C-alpha positions as semicolon CSV with decimal commas, in nm:
position;residue;x (nm);y (nm);z (nm)
1;M;-0,562;4,142;12,621
2;I;-0,195;4,053;12,580
3;N;-0,148;3,724;12,397
4;F;0,231;3,697;12,397
5;F;0,546;3,888;12,482
6;L;0,887;3,835;12,320
7;I;1,230;3,986;12,359
8;V;1,439;3,922;12,049
9;N;1,794;4,021;11,953
10;K;1,889;4,162;11,611
11;Q;1,964;3,816;11,473
12;G;1,611;3,698;11,553
13;R;1,701;3,477;11,847
14;V;1,436;3,477;12,117
15;R;1,580;3,577;12,454
16;I;1,261;3,584;12,661
17;R;0,925;3,437;12,567
18;R;0,596;3,454;12,753
19;N;0,269;3,321;12,612
20;Y;-0,058;3,405;12,780
21;N;-0,274;3,182;12,559
22;H;-0,223;2,811;12,510
23;L;-0,101;2,717;12,162
24;E;0,043;2,395;12,032
25;D;0,422;2,405;11,992
26;K;0,416;2,397;11,611
27;E;0,156;2,673;11,594
28;R;0,347;2,887;11,845
29;E;0,676;2,844;11,657
30;R;0,510;2,922;11,324
31;K;0,349;3,238;11,460
32;E;0,671;3,349;11,635
33;S;0,882;3,305;11,322
34;L;0,623;3,495;11,117
35;V;0,610;3,784;11,366
36;I;0,986;3,801;11,425
37;G;1,057;3,795;11,051
38;E;0,811;4,077;10,991
39;V;0,946;4,290;11,277
40;L;1,311;4,251;11,180
41;T;1,250;4,333;10,813
42;R;1,049;4,649;10,880
43;D;1,216;4,983;10,817
44;N;1,265;5,236;11,098
45;K;1,035;5,477;10,916
46;Q;0,741;5,239;10,932
47;C;0,499;5,246;11,223
48;N;0,569;5,007;11,507
49;Y;0,252;4,801;11,492
50;F;0,090;4,575;11,234
51;I;-0,179;4,309;11,214
52;V;-0,097;3,940;11,188
53;E;-0,378;3,688;11,156
54;D;-0,620;3,772;11,439
55;E;-0,407;4,002;11,654
56;T;-0,214;4,326;11,652
57;V;0,163;4,310;11,700
58;V;0,324;4,609;11,870
59;Y;0,701;4,636;11,899
60;K;0,967;4,871;12,028
61;R;1,328;4,859;11,911
62;F;1,619;4,934;12,138
63;T;1,991;4,918;12,069
64;T;2,035;4,541;12,067
65;L;1,692;4,408;12,163
66;T;1,340;4,432;12,029
67;L;1,039;4,398;12,257
68;I;0,741;4,245;12,078
69;C;0,392;4,226;12,221
70;G;0,095;4,055;12,059
71;V;-0,239;4,198;12,168
72;S;-0,599;4,143;12,066
73;K;-0,739;4,371;11,798
74;D;-0,949;4,572;12,041
75;E;-0,650;4,685;12,251
76;V;-0,526;5,041;12,225
77;R;-0,196;5,027;12,035
78;M;-0,056;5,351;12,171
79;L;-0,118;5,241;12,528
80;T;0,072;4,919;12,460
81;I;0,361;5,115;12,307
82;F;0,368;5,342;12,611
83;S;0,365;5,041;12,844
84;I;0,658;4,885;12,662
85;S;0,851;5,214;12,677
86;A;0,769;5,271;13,044
87;D;0,879;4,921;13,138
88;N;1,212;4,968;12,963
89;S;1,388;5,107;13,271
90;S;1,276;4,822;13,495
91;L;1,354;4,570;13,222
92;T;1,704;4,712;13,177
93;F;1,761;4,684;13,551
94;S;1,632;4,323;13,556
95;L;1,843;4,220;13,258
96;S;2,155;4,373;13,411
97;Q;2,092;4,175;13,729
98;L;2,039;3,862;13,524
99;T;2,370;3,901;13,341
100;T;2,558;3,959;13,666
101;L;2,416;3,638;13,811
102;V;2,524;3,427;13,515
């Protein structure tokens, strides 16, 4: 099950956030800063998933954005990575529409 989804730029600023489980604001912010810090400090040679607290974090880096997905431990990591990669084309189209509207 997907617990959260984040789109973050290289500076660590959250661009899009979606939580699928209710968390208190302080707990959510603490967990986000922990996950974002870990993702941004990881080397490109390291694998693109790791375990934080009670969930697995899967991420995919693109040129300027990083897509981060927190899933339960029993999820298949490779399937999540594939889903993030497959959704990239539709996400790129949606973000380009969003920037033209602003």
